[in-house]
C-alpha positions as CSV (number, residue, x, y, z in Angstrom):
1,M,29.3,-0.5,5.8
2,G,30.1,-4.2,5.2
3,E,29.3,-6.0,2.1
4,R,25.6,-6.5,1.3
5,R,24.7,-9.8,-0.2
6,V,21.5,-10.5,-2.1
7,L,19.7,-13.6,-0.9
8,A,18.8,-16.2,-3.5
9,G,16.2,-18.9,-3.4
10,Y,13.1,-20.3,-5.0
11,S,9.4,-20.5,-4.7
12,Y,9.0,-23.8,-2.6
13,R,7.2,-26.7,-4.1
14,R,6.5,-29.9,-2.2
15,A,7.8,-32.0,-5.1
16,Y,11.2,-30.7,-4.2
17,A,11.0,-31.1,-0.4
18,A,13.7,-33.8,0.1
19,E,16.1,-32.1,-2.3
20,T,15.5,-28.7,-0.7
21,Y,16.5,-29.9,2.7
22,A,19.5,-31.8,1.2
23,N,20.7,-28.5,-0.4
24,R,19.8,-26.1,2.3
25,E,23.3,-24.6,2.5
26,R,22.8,-23.5,-1.1
27,I,19.4,-21.9,-0.6
28,D,19.3,-18.5,1.2
29,V,15.6,-18.0,1.3
30,L,12.3,-19.8,0.4
31,E,9.2,-18.1,-0.8
32,I,6.1,-20.1,0.3
33,V,2.7,-19.8,-1.2
34,A,0.6,-19.1,1.9
35,D,-2.4,-20.9,0.4
36,H,-0.5,-24.2,0.4
37,F,-0.4,-24.0,4.2
38,F,-3.9,-23.1,5.1
39,D,-4.6,-26.7,5.9
40,R,-4.3,-27.0,9.7
41,S,-3.8,-30.8,9.6
42,R,-1.0,-32.1,11.8
43,E,1.1,-32.9,8.7
44,C,0.8,-29.5,7.1
45,R,1.5,-27.7,10.4
46,R,4.6,-29.8,10.9
47,E,5.8,-29.1,7.4
48,L,5.7,-25.4,8.0
49,E,7.4,-25.7,11.3
50,M,10.3,-27.6,9.8
51,L,10.6,-25.2,6.9
52,A,10.7,-22.3,9.4
53,E,13.4,-24.1,11.4
54,H,15.7,-24.4,8.5
55,F,15.0,-21.5,6.1
56,T,14.3,-17.8,5.9
57,L,10.7,-17.8,4.7
58,V,8.7,-15.2,2.8
59,P,4.9,-16.0,2.6
60,H,3.3,-15.0,-0.7
61,G,-0.4,-14.5,-1.1
62,L,-2.5,-15.4,-4.2
63,D,-6.0,-14.4,-3.3
64,L,-5.9,-11.5,-0.9
65,S,-7.3,-9.4,-3.7
66,L,-5.9,-6.1,-2.6
67,G,-7.5,-4.3,-5.5
68,S,-11.1,-5.3,-4.6
69,A,-13.2,-2.2,-4.1
70,E,-15.6,-4.1,-1.8
71,G,-12.7,-4.8,0.6
72,L,-10.8,-8.0,1.6
73,N,-12.1,-11.5,2.1
74,E,-11.8,-11.6,5.8
75,E,-11.6,-15.4,6.0
76,Y,-8.7,-15.5,3.6
77,L,-7.0,-12.6,5.4
78,T,-7.3,-14.5,8.8
79,R,-5.8,-17.7,7.3
80,F,-3.0,-15.7,5.5
81,A,-2.1,-13.9,8.7
82,D,-1.9,-17.2,10.6
83,V,0.6,-18.6,8.0
84,V,2.7,-15.4,8.2
85,R,2.8,-15.7,12.0
86,R,3.7,-19.4,12.1
87,S,6.4,-19.0,9.4
88,G,8.4,-16.6,11.5
89,A,8.6,-14.3,8.5
90,K,10.0,-10.8,8.5
91,R,8.1,-9.9,5.3
92,W,5.1,-10.9,3.3
93,S,4.0,-10.3,-0.3
94,E,1.0,-10.1,-2.5
95,H,0.0,-8.9,-6.0
96,V,-1.2,-5.5,-7.2
97,A,-4.4,-7.1,-8.7
98,F,-7.8,-8.3,-7.8
99,T,-9.1,-11.8,-7.8
100,R,-12.6,-11.3,-6.4
101,A,-15.6,-9.1,-7.4
102,G,-19.1,-9.1,-5.9
103,G,-18.0,-11.8,-3.5
104,I,-17.1,-14.2,-6.3
105,S,-13.6,-15.5,-7.0
106,I,-12.7,-15.0,-10.7
107,G,-9.9,-17.6,-10.5
108,H,-7.0,-15.5,-11.7
109,L,-5.0,-12.3,-11.1
110,A,-6.8,-9.5,-12.9
111,P,-5.2,-6.1,-13.7
112,L,-6.4,-2.8,-12.2
113,P,-7.0,0.5,-13.8
114,Y,-4.1,2.9,-13.0
115,S,-6.2,5.6,-11.3
116,R,-6.3,7.6,-8.1
117,E,-9.5,5.8,-7.1
118,T,-7.6,2.5,-7.4
119,L,-4.8,3.8,-5.3
120,E,-7.3,4.7,-2.6
121,V,-8.7,1.2,-2.7
122,L,-5.3,-0.4,-2.4
123,E,-4.3,1.9,0.4
124,R,-7.5,1.1,2.3
125,N,-7.1,-2.7,1.9
126,L,-3.5,-2.6,2.8
127,E,-4.3,-0.8,6.0
128,R,-6.8,-3.5,6.9
129,A,-4.4,-6.3,6.0
130,R,-1.7,-4.7,8.3
131,R,-4.1,-4.5,11.2
132,V,-4.7,-8.3,11.0
133,I,-1.2,-9.5,9.9
134,G,0.7,-7.1,12.1
135,D,3.4,-4.5,11.6
136,L,5.5,-6.4,9.1
137,P,6.9,-5.0,5.9
138,C,5.0,-6.1,2.8
139,A,6.2,-6.2,-0.8
140,L,3.7,-5.7,-3.7
141,E,4.1,-7.6,-7.0
142,N,3.5,-6.3,-10.5
143,I,1.5,-8.8,-12.6
144,A,1.6,-10.0,-16.2
145,A,-1.6,-8.6,-17.6
146,P,-3.7,-10.1,-20.4
147,I,-5.0,-6.6,-21.2
148,A,-3.8,-3.1,-20.6
149,L,-6.6,-1.1,-18.8
150,G,-4.7,2.2,-18.8
151,G,-5.8,5.1,-16.6
152,E,-4.4,8.3,-15.3
153,F,-0.9,6.9,-14.9
154,D,1.3,4.4,-16.7
155,E,2.3,1.4,-14.6
156,P,5.7,2.7,-13.2
157,E,4.0,6.0,-12.2
158,F,1.2,4.0,-10.5
159,L,3.5,1.7,-8.6
160,S,5.7,4.6,-7.6
161,A,2.6,6.4,-6.2
162,L,1.5,3.2,-4.4
163,V,4.9,2.9,-2.7
164,A,4.8,6.5,-1.6
165,R,1.3,6.4,-0.3
166,S,1.3,2.9,1.4
167,G,4.9,2.7,2.7
168,C,5.1,-0.8,1.1
169,K,8.0,-1.8,-1.2
170,L,7.8,-3.7,-4.5
171,L,8.4,-7.3,-5.3
172,L,9.5,-6.7,-8.9
173,D,8.6,-9.7,-11.1
174,V,11.2,-9.3,-13.9
175,E,9.6,-11.9,-16.1
176,N,6.2,-10.0,-15.8
177,V,7.9,-6.8,-16.9
178,H,9.5,-8.7,-19.8
179,A,6.2,-10.3,-20.8
180,N,4.2,-7.1,-20.7
181,A,6.9,-5.2,-22.6
182,L,6.7,-7.8,-25.4
183,N,2.9,-7.8,-25.5
184,F,2.3,-4.1,-25.2
185,H,5.4,-2.9,-26.9
186,F,7.2,-0.8,-24.3
187,D,10.9,-0.5,-23.2
188,A,11.4,-2.8,-20.2
189,D,14.6,-1.0,-19.2
190,A,12.9,2.4,-19.3
191,Y,10.1,0.8,-17.1
192,L,12.8,-0.1,-14.5
193,D,14.4,3.3,-14.7
194,A,11.0,5.0,-14.0
195,L,10.7,3.3,-10.6
196,P,12.4,4.9,-7.5
197,H,15.8,3.5,-6.6
198,D,14.6,2.4,-3.1
199,A,11.3,0.9,-4.3
200,V,12.3,-2.7,-4.8
201,V,13.2,-5.2,-2.1
202,Q,12.8,-8.5,-3.9
203,L,12.9,-9.9,-7.5
204,H,11.0,-12.8,-9.1
205,L,12.7,-14.6,-12.0
206,A,10.9,-17.0,-14.2
207,G,10.5,-18.2,-17.8
208,G,7.6,-18.0,-20.3
209,E,6.9,-18.9,-23.9
210,W,5.2,-17.7,-27.0
211,N,1.7,-18.8,-27.9
212,G,1.2,-17.6,-31.4
213,E,1.8,-13.8,-31.3
214,T,1.3,-13.6,-27.5
215,Y,4.0,-14.1,-25.0
216,V,2.7,-16.1,-22.0
217,D,4.1,-15.8,-18.5
218,S,3.7,-19.5,-17.9
219,H,6.4,-20.0,-15.3
220,A,7.0,-23.3,-17.1
221,R,10.4,-22.6,-18.7
222,T,13.9,-21.7,-17.6
223,V,14.8,-18.1,-17.2
224,S,15.6,-16.6,-20.6
225,D,18.8,-14.6,-21.4
226,D,16.6,-11.5,-21.9
227,V,15.2,-11.8,-18.3
228,W,18.7,-12.4,-16.9
229,R,19.9,-9.2,-18.6
230,L,16.9,-7.3,-17.3
231,A,17.6,-8.8,-13.8
232,R,21.1,-7.4,-13.9
233,H,19.6,-4.0,-14.7
234,A,17.3,-4.4,-11.7
235,Y,20.2,-5.4,-9.4
236,E,22.2,-2.3,-10.5
237,R,19.3,0.0,-10.0
238,F,17.6,-1.3,-6.9
239,A,20.1,-3.5,-5.0
240,P,17.2,-5.7,-3.7
241,E,17.4,-7.9,-0.7
242,A,16.5,-11.1,-2.4
243,A,15.8,-12.9,-5.7
244,I,13.4,-15.8,-6.0
245,V,13.3,-18.2,-9.0
246,E,9.8,-19.4,-9.7
247,R,8.7,-22.6,-11.5
248,D,5.1,-23.6,-11.4
249,E,4.6,-26.1,-14.2
250,D,6.8,-28.7,-16.1
251,L,9.0,-28.9,-13.0
252,P,12.6,-29.7,-14.1
253,P,15.1,-31.8,-12.1
254,F,16.0,-30.0,-9.0
255,T,19.6,-29.6,-10.1
256,E,18.4,-27.4,-13.0
257,L,16.4,-25.2,-10.7
258,L,19.3,-24.9,-8.2
259,R,21.6,-23.8,-11.0
260,E,19.2,-20.9,-11.7
261,V,19.2,-20.0,-8.0
262,E,23.0,-20.0,-8.0
263,R,23.1,-17.9,-11.2
264,A,20.8,-15.4,-9.5
265,R,23.3,-15.2,-6.6
266,E,26.3,-15.0,-8.8
267,L,24.8,-12.3,-11.0
268,A,24.1,-10.2,-7.9
269,D,27.7,-10.7,-6.7
270,M,28.9,-9.2,-9.9
271,V,27.0,-6.0,-9.3
272,P,28.8,-3.4,-7.0
273,A,25.5,-2.0,-5.7
274,C,24.6,-5.4,-4.3
275,R,27.7,-5.9,-2.3
């Protein structure tokens, strides 16, 4: 086999549009928040078309609510599928969470109990999503949880079972693992080692901060040294296809974000499993 190179990019923000195009040779992949392109105005449609012309895109959902026992929001699913189609994507991603209950949006990603019943709900909803979106691979993201609901499994066992049952892979948010490890006092490296070698296809890298005694996954800071160290462990164990740097608030100069993208690529290049 030839060398395998991990793609590196960032979660696209319109504030960086001009700099993104100016530096497209240094960006291998862009994650796009699908919700940002639900607007079917001429300007928004053209923006997505231009991005698809110049970049490899991975649409990322925020409100599909795969963990909702009542099923998926069909309007959201239709709009999400439309963005996936128009982006020319080869993969899409969403969260292992729920955002809706009783037909009402709760406004944030909420954790799920790690139970067999939850696995059945996720599998059923994923089957429905695939019927509408089409036969594209999906990657499921672990979340930073405000509370630990527990259940029949711990989180790595639950995610491993979900991968086995659904045929999906994981979008491993390294910062979320780091945040949960700090708040719930578990070993982040052991968490990674408990996941199957072939489970993870993409990484998220981001930075958070302490708020009193709680570590908050704010996506408002640079990636910390602890997360970079954990990312190397993830590269070594999983050899993912891509790594995405996320920044949602307190957006830095684009040059700073681009340095983190390049660091993600360089770190992967140092790991034999990724070559």
